[in-house]
C-alpha positions, 0 to 999 in steps of 0.5 A, a space after each residue: 500500499 504504502 509502495 502504491 502511495 510512493 509511487 501515485 505521489 512520485 506520477 504527480 510530482 512529475 506530471 505537475 513539473 512537466 505542467 509548470 515547465 511549460 509556463 516558464 517564459 523563454 529567456 533572452 539568452 539567445 536575444 540579439 545583443 550589439 555593440 555602439 561606439 561613440 566617436 568624439 571629434 570634438 576640440 575645445 567645451 566638447 572635447 570631453 563628453 558625458 554620455 546618457 542612454 534613455 536618460 541614465 548616465 553611462 560615463 565619459 567620452 572622451 575620443 572614443 569608447 565601446 558600450 556592449 552587449 546592448 539588446 536591440 531596440 531603440 535608444 535615446 542617446 544624449 552626450 553633454 560637453 563637460 566645459 563651459 560653452 560646450 552644446 548638447 548632441 541628441 540622437 534617436 538611434 533604431 539598434 539593430 546592428 553594431 553602430 556608431 555615433 561620430 560627435 564634430 563631423 559632417 559640419 556639426 559644431 562642437 
């Protein structure tokens, strides 16, 4: 009798485990990840900038800096010069491949 009860308990536990595992959402482990390079070619008050992604501070950029392991999606980028007289750069980026954001070329004042 005890063996039958234990067997039933084991089978019910196994069936419940299978049902619960089927309800677990898929993980993002295989989601695409990308890199963003911020290339700062400015001189003067924008030679060094504070860098923000979606209004969160991500660090200082002087020259080049790479930000790796970003998920695909839309990002609001902002770079703010660290010295008096600096200007603010902004860009919305749809990240679906590795990207470069260059500050200070193509007639962009710095």
